C-alpha positions in Angstrom: 0.0 0.0 0.0 1.4 3.3 -1.0 0.8 6.2 1.4 0.3 9.9 0.7 2.6 12.3 2.6 -0.2 13.1 5.0 -0.9 9.4 5.6 2.8 8.7 6.1 2.9 11.5 8.7 -0.1 10.0 10.6 1.4 6.5 10.5 4.8 7.7 11.7 3.2 9.8 14.5 1.1 6.8 15.6 4.0 4.5 15.6 6.1 6.8 17.8 3.2 7.2 20.3 2.6 3.5 20.4 6.2 2.7 20.9 6.5 5.2 23.8 3.3 3.9 25.3 4.6 0.3 25.0 7.8 1.2 26.7 6.0 2.9 29.6 3.8 -0.2 30.0 6.9 -2.5 30.1 8.6 -0.2 32.6 5.5 -0.2 34.8 5.2 -4.0 34.7 8.9 -5.0 34.7 10.5 -2.4 37.0 7.9 -0.4 39.0 5.7 -3.3 40.0 8.6 -5.5 41.2 10.0 -2.5 43.2 6.6 -2.1 44.8 5.9 -5.7 45.7 9.3 -7.2 46.2 11.2 -4.3 47.7 8.3 -2.4 49.2 9.0 0.8 47.2 5.5 1.9 46.0 6.6 5.4 44.9 7.8 4.2 41.5 4.4 2.8 40.6 2.8 6.1 41.4 5.1 8.1 39.0 5.4 5.5 36.2 1.8 4.6 36.5 0.8 8.2 36.2 3.0 8.7 33.1 1.8 5.5 31.5 -1.8 6.5 32.1 -1.3 9.8 30.3 0.5 8.0 27.4 -2.3 5.4 27.3 -4.9 8.1 27.0 -2.9 9.8 24.2 -2.6 6.5 22.4 -6.3 5.8 22.6 -7.0 9.4 21.5 -4.7 9.0 18.4 -6.0 5.6 17.3 -9.3 6.8 15.9 -8.0 9.7 13.7 -5.1 7.5 12.5 -7.6 4.8 11.6 -9.7 7.3 9.7 -6.7 8.9 7.9 -5.2 5.5 7.0 -8.5 3.9 6.0 -8.2 1.1 8.6 -11.1 -1.3 8.8 -12.8 -2.2 12.0 -10.5 -5.2 12.6 -7.3 -3.2 12.4 -8.7 -0.5 14.6 -9.8 -3.0 17.1 -6.4 -4.7 17.1 -4.7 -1.4 17.6 -6.9 -0.9 20.7 -6.3 -4.5 22.0 -2.5 -4.0 21.4 -2.5 -1.2 23.9 -3.5 -3.4 26.8 -1.1 -6.3 26.1 2.6 -6.3 27.0 4.6 -6.1 23.7 1.3 -5.6 21.9 2.2 -2.2 20.4 5.5 -3.7 19.1 3.7 -6.5 17.3 1.1 -4.2 15.9 3.7 -1.8 14.7 5.7 -4.6 13.0 2.6 -5.6 11.1 1.7 -2.0 10.3 5.2 -1.3 9.0 5.1 -4.5 6.9 1.7 -3.7 5.4 2.2 -0.1 4.8 6.0 0.1 4.2 6.4 3.0 6.6 9.9 3.6 8.0 10.7 5.7 11.0 
C-alpha cells in the first residue's frame, strides 16, 4: 500500500506514540511493580503509572483519527486498541503496520 505524505505522517506519529506507550507499560510491569511488591518501594508505581496513564490516553485518542486517515477497517482499529493493553502488543502491531504499509521511521 502506497501512502500519501499526510498518511505517512499520521502513520509515523502513531508508531512513535505506540512505541513510547509500550515502553511505559513495560517499565511499569517490569520495573515499577517488582519494586513495589518485592522491595516495598511503592513510589515508582505512582510516577510510572501516572506517566503510563497519560501515554495510554494519548494512544487511545490518536488511534481513531489515525484509523480514519489510513482507512483502517474495524478489525485493524480493534487490534490497535487491543494491542495497547497487552505487553509487547504495540510492538507486534507496529511490526505488522510497517510491513503492510511500508512505513519507515
